[in-house]
N, C-alpha and C positions, 0 to 999 in steps of 0.2 A: 504493500500500500504506500510505502514511502516513495516508490517510483513515480507516483503522480504528484508529489509535493513540490516538485520543482516548478518554479516559476521561471519563464524565459524572457530575456531582455532584448529589445531591438536597439543595437548600437550603431549610430550613423557616423561614419568616418569619411574623410576625404584626404587627398594627398597631392603632392607637388613635385616639381623637378626643375633642375637647372639644365640638364642635358636635353637634347632635341627630342629624345624618345620619351621624356618624362613630361606629362601634361601638367598644367596648372589648374587646380580646381577652384580657385577663388570665384566667389559669386554667391548669389542667393538661389537656392535650389528647392523646388517644390516637389514633393513626392506625388507621382501619378499613381494613385491607388488602383485604378482600373486596369492599368497595364502591368502591375506588379503581381508577383506570386508569393503569397505569405505562408504557403503550406498549412500546417496545423494551427498557426497563430492567427488570432483575429486581426484584421487590418485596422490601422488607426483611421479616425475620421479625416484627419489632416496632419501634415508634417512639413515644416520648412526648416532648412538648415542654411545658415549664413557662414560661409567658409572664407577665412583669411589665410592666405598661403604665401609664405615667403620662405622658400626652401632653405634649411630643412624644417623650419617651424610651420606648424599647422594648427590653426584654431578653428573649432567647429562649435557654433552656437545653435542649438536645436530647440524648437518649440513644437510640441506635439499634443494633439487632442485625441483621446481614445477612451477605452473602457474605464481606465482609472482616473479620468478627468484630464486636466491640463498638466503637462510635464514640460519643464524647461531645464536645460543643463548646458554647460560649456566644457568642451574637451580641449586641453592644451597638449599637443603631441609633437614629436619630432620624427622625421622619416629616415633617420640614419641608423636604425636598428637598436637604438637604446631603449631600455624599458622605462615606461612612464606609468606613474600611478595617477589614476583619475577617479573622481567621485561620481558615482551613478546613484543618485538618491542617497540612501544610507549605506551603500556598499562601496567598497574600493575595488577597482578593476586594475589589473596589470596588463599593459598593452605594449607590444613591440610592432614596428612597421618597417618593411623592407621592400625595395623595388624588385619586381620581376618583369623586366622589359618595360613596356608602357603601363603596366598594372602595378598598383600599390597594394601589397598584401599586409593586412593587419591581423595579428594574432592576439586574442583577448582571453584572459582567464579571470573568473570571479567565483566566489563561493556563495552558495545559497542553501540555507538549512544544512550546513556541514557537508554539502555535496558540490563538486566542481562543475562549472559550466564553461565550455571552451567554444570560441567562435573563430573562424577563419574567414576574413572578409577580403574579397578581391575587388578593387575599385578601378574602373576604366572610364575613359572619356571618349565620346563619339568624335569622328573626324571634324565635324562642324562645331564642336565645343558646346553644343546645346543640350546634350543628354549625358547624364552620369549614371552608370549602371553599377550596382553593388550586388555581387554574388556572395552569399553568406552560407557557410556550412556550420551547423550546430552539432556539438557533441555533448550529450547530457546523460544522466543516469537513466532516463527513460528512452534513450535511443538517439539516432542521428537523423537529421533532415536538412533540406536545402531551401533557401529562399532566393528570389531574384527581385530586386527592388530597382525601380526606374525613377530617376529624378530629372526634372526639366528646369533649365536655367531661366530665371525671370529677368525681365527688363527692369529698370529702375522703377517705372510706374507700376508694373505688375507686382514687383516685390513689395512696394508700399501697400498695395491693395491686399496682398496676401497677409502681410503682418497685421493690418487692421482687422481683416476677417478672422484671423486666428485669435486675436485679442478679445474679440466680441463673441467667440464661440462658447457654447455651453461647456463649463468646466467640471461638471459633476457627472458621474456615471449614471446611466439610466437604470432604473430598477430591473427592467427586462434584460439588461446586459449583465447584471450581477448574477442572476440565475433565472432560468426558465420557470414559468408557472408549472407547478407540479400538483395537479389535482389528486386528492386522496382516492377518488373513484367511489363507486358504489360497493356496498358490502354484499357479498353473495351468501346464499344459504349455506349453513355449515356443511351440508352434505356434498357441496361442490369443492370443498377445501381439502387439498391433499395434505398428507403428513410427510414432512421432509426428514424424519428421523433416520439415522443410519450413518455408515462410514462411506464417504464419497472421495473418489480419486479423480483429480483433474486430468483430463485427456488433452495434453498440450497440443498434440497434432491435430485434434479436431476443433480446437479453440482458435479464436482470432483476437489478438492483442493489439492490433493496429501498430502504432510506432513504439509501443511499450515493449521492453524485453520480457519474454515469457519466463516464468520460473522454471527451474530444473524439475521440481516436483512439488506437489501440494496434496495434502490429505485433510479433509474437513470432516470432523465428527459432529453431527447435529443431533441435539436432543430437542424434540418438538412436542411440547405439552401446551396446547392452545390456551391462552394467546401467546405464551412465551416460547421463543426460539433461542437456544443457546448453541453457539458455534465455536468449536475449539479447532484452531488451525495450526498445522505443522507444515512449514514451507521451507524450501531451499531455493535460493535465487541469487541475483546479482548483489544483493545486500547481505548475503550469507544466510545462516539458518535463523528462522523466526518462528516463535510460538506465541500465540495470544488467544484470548477468549473474547467473544463478541456476542452481545445479547440484544434482542429486540422484543417488543411487545406489539402484537398484531392488531391491537384495538385503537391505534392512533396515538397512544401515549408516548411522549418522548422519553427515550432511555439514553443516558450519558455513559459512554464507554471511554476507557483510557487505553490507547494502543501505543506502546513504546513512548509514552510521554505525550502523545498527541490526543487531544480531546475529540471524540467523535460523537455527535448527537444524532440519534436515529429515531425516525417515526416510520411505522409500517401499517399498511392496510391491505385488505383483500380487494382485488378487482377480478371478479369471477373466480376462476381457479388459480389465478396468478397472485403471488405475494409481491407487492410493490413496496420497496424500502427507499426512503429518502435519507441520505447520509450527508452530514455536514462536518467537515474536518476543519478545525480551528488551528491554523499555523501562525507562527510569529509574524510572517510577512504576507500571508495570503489566506483566503478561504477557498476550500475545494468542496464542490457539491457533486454528489453521485446519486443518480436515480437507477436503482437496480430492480429488474423484473425477473422473479424466479418462477420457473414452471417445471412440472414433473411430467414425464412421458406417461402414456396410458398404462404401460406395463410396470411403472414404478422403478425402472432400472436406470433412467437417465435424468439428471437434474441439469437444467440450463439456466444460466444467469446472463441476462442482457443488461449491460451497463452503459449509461450515458454520463460522461464525466465532463464537468465544467470547471475550468481553472483560469487564472490569468493568462496562461499560454494558449487558451482556446478551448474548443470542445472536441470530444473524442468518444467513439462508440467501440465497445469491446464485447465479445461473446465468450463465455466460459462454459465448457461442457464437462460434466462429471458423470462417472459411472459408479453405481453402487457396488460395494465390495461384500 
């Protein structure tokens, strides 16, 4: 479960050069959201970066409006390969930059919830100097993925208009962006409700974890005495061996669990023969919400969990298939 606690950060850098093959990225750059590919991360509503570039010095002032409201920060870097420490909100990031032909490659490392996040950003400028492209490769505890971000250079008038629009944009996240509405659903007659008691083995090859790294193995022992469900998990995965106990009450009452120091608040209700659990994880830097729909096959031998995960890094769907032992 720790694999989903990572929050991912969009780091906007630019670069410069004195040699003929090294472009100068100075200017005001507006992110073209429609032409960019954000992979699993939610796109910002808007972003503008003002770059001041005097090789090897590089200063990037960024203003962004997104799910977390308005964010502003300034990066002071050099492009000569020396490591720089920059402040990204409350976190410190270590950055090195080096030229690879006409592209400036920036390697960034930061720590979030005691886990490392690494980014490799390749910055290039179009021949006409009007388009800046950033190809970013993310390496996190939850897997690897790539983004392609396209910025367009603004004229003085356009830059002024962009700055004014950004300053007047709404700076607080929408309630619908924080978490989707999760209706409890109707309560089915008790005769339609399966009993999930038993020892269940995760079938990794039949499951779909999306960008999350699958565990090596997982055994769930479930004690189901309506309305209480108690789950004891024994798992081996990227974070090593983990054991914990998780409880829910299927009558809509909130149950508070502690999982490796993380608070998990759970409410559960029946929707026909399916048990729907809404899980909220309270982390120091972010909140994670999971909607899990659990169903049992007609023969009672297969348990399927469909999960919808919402976090600052975006939304993700996974499917877990278990076989009764």
